[in-house]
C-alpha positions as CSV (number, residue, x, y, z in Angstrom):
1,M,12.5,-2.3,33.3
2,E,10.4,-4.1,30.8
3,L,9.6,-7.7,31.7
4,I,9.4,-10.2,28.8
5,R,7.4,-13.4,29.1
6,K,5.4,-12.1,32.1
7,A,2.4,-14.4,31.2
8,Q,4.7,-17.4,31.1
9,L,6.1,-16.5,34.6
10,R,2.6,-16.2,36.0
11,N,1.6,-19.5,34.5
12,D,4.7,-21.3,35.7
13,A,4.4,-19.9,39.2
14,S,0.7,-20.7,39.4
15,K,1.7,-24.4,39.7
16,Y,2.7,-23.6,43.3
17,G,-0.2,-22.3,45.4
18,D,1.9,-20.1,47.6
19,T,3.6,-17.9,45.0
20,K,1.0,-15.6,43.5
21,R,1.4,-12.6,45.9
22,V,5.3,-12.7,45.9
23,V,5.5,-13.1,42.1
24,E,3.1,-10.2,41.5
25,E,5.2,-8.1,43.9
26,W,8.4,-9.1,42.1
27,I,6.7,-8.1,38.7
28,S,5.7,-4.7,40.1
29,I,9.2,-4.0,41.5
30,V,10.9,-5.0,38.2
31,K,8.5,-2.7,36.3
32,D,9.5,0.3,38.4
33,A,13.3,-0.6,38.5
34,D,16.0,1.2,36.6
35,W,18.9,-1.3,36.9
36,N,22.2,-0.7,35.2
37,D,24.1,-3.7,36.5
38,I,24.0,-6.5,39.0
39,T,25.1,-4.2,41.7
40,K,21.9,-2.1,41.3
41,V,19.8,-5.3,41.2
42,R,21.4,-6.3,44.5
43,K,20.4,-3.0,46.1
44,T,16.8,-4.2,45.6
45,Y,17.4,-7.9,45.9
46,P,20.6,-8.5,48.0
47,S,20.5,-12.3,47.4
48,A,20.3,-12.0,43.6
49,D,23.1,-14.0,41.9
50,Y,24.7,-13.7,38.5
51,V,25.4,-17.2,37.2
52,K,26.7,-17.8,33.6
53,G,24.9,-14.8,32.1
54,K,21.7,-15.2,34.0
55,T,20.4,-13.4,37.1
56,V,18.8,-15.7,39.7
57,F,16.3,-14.3,42.2
58,N,15.4,-16.1,45.5
59,I,11.7,-16.0,45.8
60,K,9.6,-16.6,48.9
61,G,12.4,-16.8,51.4
62,N,14.6,-19.1,49.4
63,S,11.8,-21.6,48.5
64,Y,11.9,-20.8,44.8
65,R,14.3,-19.5,42.1
66,L,13.3,-17.2,39.4
67,I,15.8,-17.2,36.6
68,T,16.2,-14.3,34.1
69,I,18.4,-12.8,31.5
70,I,18.8,-9.0,31.9
71,D,19.8,-6.7,29.1
72,Y,20.7,-3.6,31.0
73,S,21.3,-1.4,27.9
74,L,17.8,-2.2,26.6
75,K,16.2,-2.2,30.1
76,L,14.8,-5.7,29.5
77,V,14.3,-8.5,32.0
78,V,13.6,-11.7,30.1
79,Y,12.0,-14.4,32.3
80,E,13.5,-17.8,31.7
81,T,12.2,-20.3,34.3
82,F,10.7,-20.6,37.8
83,L,12.0,-23.5,39.9
84,T,11.7,-24.9,43.4
85,H,14.9,-24.8,45.4
86,A,15.3,-28.6,44.9
87,D,14.8,-28.3,41.1
88,Y,17.3,-25.4,41.0
89,D,19.9,-27.6,42.5
90,K,19.6,-29.9,39.4
91,Y,19.3,-27.0,36.9
92,Q,21.9,-27.0,34.1
93,F,23.2,-23.5,33.2
């Protein structure tokens, strides 16, 4: 899969000192993935959720949420935002 807005993800996640390793790991996994639908995503990330057209990944043991839009036909993962769990609870889809 091709990750769009990777630099923005790194920038947003860098605001939290404990995320660099897990975000880099997530980026590497996405790069090597060949997802066709949410079912395939969940084979890699069982806790991934599909919410109103967006795929939400739990990062660092449920501490953060990484929100994306995935175009399976084009093999694109578009990074949208990186939130703490508390901020995610207030996020408007």
